[in-house]
C-alpha positions in Angstrom: 13.3 11.6 -35.2 12.3 8.3 -33.6 13.9 8.2 -30.1 13.3 4.4 -29.9 15.6 3.9 -32.9 18.5 6.0 -31.6 21.5 3.8 -31.1 22.3 5.5 -27.8 18.9 4.7 -26.4 18.4 1.3 -24.8 14.7 0.9 -24.0 15.2 -2.5 -22.3 17.6 -1.0 -19.8 15.3 2.0 -19.2 12.4 -0.4 -18.4 14.4 -2.7 -16.2 15.6 0.3 -14.2 12.0 1.7 -14.0 10.6 -1.6 -12.7 13.3 -1.9 -10.1 12.9 1.7 -8.9 9.1 1.4 -8.8 9.1 -1.8 -6.7 11.8 -0.5 -4.4 9.9 2.7 -3.7 6.6 0.8 -3.2 8.1 -1.5 -0.6 6.0 -3.8 1.5 3.5 -3.3 4.4 3.1 -5.8 7.3 -0.2 -6.0 9.2 -1.0 -8.2 12.2 -4.5 -9.5 12.3 -5.8 -11.0 15.6 -9.1 -12.4 16.7 -10.9 -15.3 18.1 -11.9 -18.3 16.0 -15.0 -17.5 13.9 -14.9 -13.7 14.0 -14.5 -13.6 10.2 -10.8 -12.7 9.8 -10.4 -14.7 6.6 -13.6 -13.2 5.1 -12.3 -9.7 6.0 -8.9 -10.3 4.5 -10.3 -11.6 1.2 -12.7 -8.6 1.1 -10.0 -6.0 1.6 -6.9 -7.4 -0.2 -6.2 -8.5 -3.7 -5.3 -12.2 -4.4 -7.7 -14.0 -2.1 -4.9 -14.1 0.5 -6.8 -16.0 3.1 -7.5 -18.9 0.7 -4.0 -19.3 -0.9 -2.8 -21.7 1.8 -2.0 -21.9 5.5 0.9 -19.5 5.3 4.3 -19.8 6.9 4.3 -20.4 10.6 6.4 -17.8 12.6 5.2 -18.9 16.0 3.1 -21.8 17.3 0.0 -19.6 17.0 0.9 -17.0 14.3 1.4 -17.6 10.6 2.6 -15.2 8.0 0.4 -15.0 4.9 1.8 -13.5 1.6 1.5 -13.9 -2.1 3.9 -13.1 -4.9 3.2 -9.8 -6.5 1.1 -8.4 -3.6 3.2 -6.1 -1.4 1.6 -7.1 2.0 2.5 -9.6 4.6 -0.3 -10.5 7.0 0.5 -12.0 10.5 -2.5 -14.0 11.4 -2.6 -14.6 15.2 -4.8 -17.3 16.6 -5.1 -18.8 20.0 -6.9 -16.0 21.8 -9.0 -18.7 23.5 -8.4 -19.0 27.2 -6.4 -22.3 27.1 -3.9 -20.9 24.6 -3.9 -17.2 25.6 -0.9 -17.0 27.9 1.4 -18.8 25.5 0.1 -16.8 22.6 0.7 -13.5 24.3 4.3 -14.5 25.2 5.0 -15.6 21.7 3.4 -12.5 20.2 5.4 -10.1 22.4 8.7 -11.8 21.4 7.6 -11.5 17.7 6.7 -7.9 17.7 9.8 -6.9 19.7 12.0 -8.7 17.3 10.3 -7.1 14.3 10.4 -3.6 16.0 14.1 -3.9 16.7 15.0 -4.9 13.1 17.2 -2.2 11.5 15.1 -2.4 8.3 11.8 -0.6 8.7 10.3 -2.8 5.9 10.5 -5.7 8.4 8.5 -3.9 11.2 4.9 -4.7 11.8 3.3 -1.5 10.7 -0.3 -1.8 12.1 -2.6 -4.3 13.8 -6.2 -5.1 13.4 -7.9 -6.7 16.3 -11.2 -8.3 15.2 -14.2 -8.6 17.5 -17.6 -10.0 16.4 -20.3 -7.5 17.0 -22.7 -10.4 17.5 -20.8 -11.3 20.7 -21.7 -8.0 22.3 -18.7 -8.3 24.6 -15.0 -7.5 24.9 -13.0 -10.2 26.6 -10.1 -9.6 29.0 -7.9 -11.3 26.4 -8.7 -8.6 23.8 -8.1 -5.8 26.3 -4.7 -7.3 27.2 -3.8 -7.8 23.5 -4.7 -4.3 22.6 -2.6 -2.9 25.4 0.4 -5.1 24.4 0.3 -4.3 20.7 -0.3 -0.6 21.1 3.2 -0.3 22.7 4.7 -1.3 19.3 2.3 -0.3 16.6 -1.0 1.5 15.8 -4.0 -0.6 16.6 -7.4 -0.5 14.9 -10.3 -2.4 16.3 -12.4 -4.0 13.6 -16.0 -5.0 14.6 -17.0 -7.8 12.2 -20.3 -9.3 11.1 -22.0 -6.0 11.9 -25.7 -5.5 11.5 -26.9 -3.5 14.5 -24.7 -1.2 16.6 -26.9 -0.5 19.6 -24.1 1.4 21.2 -21.6 -1.4 21.1 -19.0 0.6 19.2 -18.9 3.2 22.0 -18.5 0.5 24.6 -15.6 -1.0 22.7 -14.0 2.4 22.4 -14.2 3.0 26.1 -12.8 -0.4 27.0 -9.9 -0.1 24.5 -8.8 3.5 24.7 -5.3 2.7 23.3 -6.7 1.7 19.9 -6.5 4.4 17.2 -10.1 3.8 16.2 -13.0 1.4 16.1 -14.5 0.5 12.7 -17.7 -1.4 12.1 -17.5 -3.7 9.1 -19.7 -6.1 7.2 -17.4 -7.9 4.7 -19.9 -9.7 2.5 -23.6 -9.5 1.7 -25.7 -11.1 4.4 -29.4 -12.1 4.3 -31.1 -11.3 7.6 -34.0 -13.2 9.2 -36.6 -10.8 7.7 -35.2 -11.4 4.2 -33.4 -8.1 4.0 -30.0 -8.2 2.3 -27.3 -6.3 4.3 -24.7 -5.0 1.9 -21.0 -4.9 2.7 -20.0 -1.7 4.5 -17.1 -0.2 6.4 -14.4 -1.6 4.2 -13.4 1.7 2.6 -13.4 3.3 6.0 -11.1 0.6 7.4 -8.7 1.1 4.5 -8.7 4.9 4.9 -8.1 4.7 8.6 -5.3 2.2 8.2 -3.7 4.4 5.5 -3.6 7.2 8.1 -1.7 5.2 10.7 0.8 3.2 8.7 4.2 4.9 8.1 4.5 7.0 5.0 7.0 4.6 3.5 4.4 1.8 3.6 1.4 3.7 2.2 2.1 3.0 -1.4 2.4 -0.8 -0.6 -0.9 -0.7 1.3 -2.6 1.2 -1.5 -1.4 -1.4 -4.0 -2.4 -4.3 -1.9 -6.0 -3.3 -1.1 -8.8 -3.5 -3.6 -11.7 -1.6 -2.1 -10.5 2.0 -2.5 -9.5 3.2 -6.0 -9.3 6.7 -4.5 -6.3 5.6 -2.3 -4.6 4.3 -5.4 -5.2 7.5 -7.2 -4.0 9.7 -4.3 -0.7 7.9 -4.1 -0.3 7.9 -7.9 -0.8 11.6 -8.0 2.4 11.9 -5.9 4.3 9.8 -8.5 3.1 12.2 -11.2 4.2 15.2 -9.2 7.7 13.8 -8.7 8.0 13.0 -12.4 6.8 16.5 -13.3 9.4 18.1 -11.1 12.1 15.9 -12.7 10.8 16.8 -16.2 10.9 20.5 -15.5 14.6 20.2 -14.5 15.3 18.3 -17.7 13.3 20.7 -19.8 15.3 23.7 -18.5 18.5 22.3 -19.9 20.1 24.9 -22.3 21.4 22.1 -24.6 19.0 22.0 -27.6 17.0 18.7 -28.0 18.7 17.1 -24.9 15.3 16.9 -23.1 13.8 14.7 -25.9 16.0 11.8 -24.8 16.0 12.5 -21.1 12.3 12.9 -20.8 11.5 9.3 -21.9 13.1 7.6 -18.9 11.2 9.9 -16.6 7.9 9.1 -18.4 8.7 5.3 -18.3 9.5 5.5 -14.6 6.3 7.3 -14.0 4.2 4.7 -15.8 6.0 2.0 -13.8 5.4 3.8 -10.5 1.7 4.3 -11.2 1.3 0.7 -12.3 2.9 -0.6 -9.1 0.8 1.7 -6.9 -2.4 0.3 -8.5 -1.2 -3.2 -7.6 -0.9 -4.4 -11.2 1.8 -7.0 -12.2 4.9 -5.1 -13.3 6.1 -7.5 -16.0 8.8 -6.3 -18.4 6.8 -7.6 -21.4 3.7 -5.5 -20.4 5.7 -2.3 -19.7 7.6 -2.7 -23.0 4.3 -3.0 -24.9 2.8 -0.1 -23.0 5.8 2.1 -23.6 6.2 1.1 -27.2 2.6 1.8 -28.0 2.3 5.0 -26.0 5.7 6.6 -25.7 6.4 5.9 -29.4 3.1 7.4 -30.5 2.5 9.8 -27.6 6.3 10.3 -27.2 6.5 11.5 -30.8 3.9 14.1 -29.8 6.0 14.9 -26.7 9.1 15.4 -28.8 7.2 17.3 -31.4 5.8 19.7 -28.9 9.3 20.4 -27.7 10.7 21.2 -31.1 9.6 24.8 -31.1 11.1 25.6 -27.7 14.3 23.6 -28.5 14.7 25.6 -31.7 14.5 28.8 -29.6 17.5 27.5 -27.6 19.5 27.8 -30.7 19.0 31.5 -30.8 22.0 33.2 -29.1 21.4 35.0 -25.9 17.8 35.5 -25.1 16.7 32.5 -27.2 18.5 30.1 -24.9 17.0 31.6 -21.7 13.5 31.9 -23.1 13.6 28.5 -24.8 14.8 26.9 -21.5 12.0 28.5 -19.5 9.3 27.6 -22.0 10.6 24.1 -22.5 10.8 23.5 -18.7 7.1 24.4 -18.4 6.2 22.4 -21.4 8.0 19.3 -20.2 6.3 19.5 -16.8 2.9 20.1 -18.3 3.2 17.2 -20.8 4.4 14.9 -18.0 1.4 15.8 -15.8 -1.1 15.3 -18.6 0.5 12.0 -19.6 0.5 10.7 -16.0 -3.0 11.9 -15.1 -4.3 10.3 -18.3 -2.8 7.0 -17.2 -4.2 7.3 -13.7 -7.7 8.0 -15.2 -7.4 5.0 -17.5 -6.5 2.6 -14.6 -9.2 4.1 -12.3 -11.8 3.5 -15.0 -10.8 -0.1 -15.5 -10.7 -0.7 -11.7 -14.3 0.6 -11.5 -15.6 -2.1 -13.7 -13.1 -5.0 -13.3 -11.1 -6.8 -10.7 -7.3 -6.4 -10.9 -6.8 -10.0 -12.0 -9.2 -9.5 -15.0 -7.5 -6.4 -16.3 -5.3 -7.1 -19.3 -2.5 -5.2 -20.9 -4.7 -4.7 -23.9 -7.4 -3.2 -21.7 -4.9 -0.7 -20.2 -3.4 0.4 -23.5 -6.8 0.8 -25.2 -8.1 2.9 -22.3 -4.9 4.9 -22.1 -4.9 5.8 -25.8 -8.5 7.0 -25.5 -7.4 9.5 -22.8 -4.1 10.6 -24.1 -4.0 11.7 -27.7 
């Protein structure tokens, strides 16, 4: 029995629905980034997020001193605030307060600003009054993380910053790119994963999948959110597998499997094109799906036995459906994690994914 050839099964519709559901559940995350000119905001953004966001254009102005930076396919909007210099500061603060209030009062949580990064150069060895005022303002509306940039030698500066900005959730020391010091020593990037982890802790749960997808420095965060996708699919598969109607689960499991693949793909921040997902499903669900269906035949046949056969078959089939779904999803996560460990997201092809997936799920 080839489920893909069944006249009642429309793979195209299943994939369309899976893509829509995955993107809807992932949502978008909005982060405000503020700092004086030259603190390294653009370098930080490009080091953390996919798509070289800080070099894709000037962004869309939302106030005189704030621009919104986004890129199609990457579920993050960055609000880049400039004008913290003294001559622009008052106007900037007034504009910023109006902006964050408007966003906070929006009925749709997707439009809120979910976290703020205030960037301060460690080399400056000082915290300005403007940065203190900014932190106090933003902390009224969102969690604030202080990012010390261009870090090479702490000498107690982090503790000083923490004491001066007590309303910030945390202070993170970061060096975004390799830097050659005066003595010829190369200082490697550090602090990026810590910044991602801390930000993940403070953004709302509804934005965590979007943040995991947008960032590129922590594969672990992508895996963690993907495990939750698998867990949800496994629960749904168990319900389907428990159906007392013989062979019904063979047809109902496939949309769950497809939805799970779409959800994991979206959390890893890969482009969810219908053509890719169709090829992935056809080459894995058809082959692996035949295995899924084959593994359920014995328990489905048990359902045909009157009385105890129906009960026992349903129980076994529920467990089997759940276990197969978990194995299927975890194999896909492992395949993507392996590819992300050796390639940038933009360099990962559909062929790469299918090849790696088939190695891990046979």
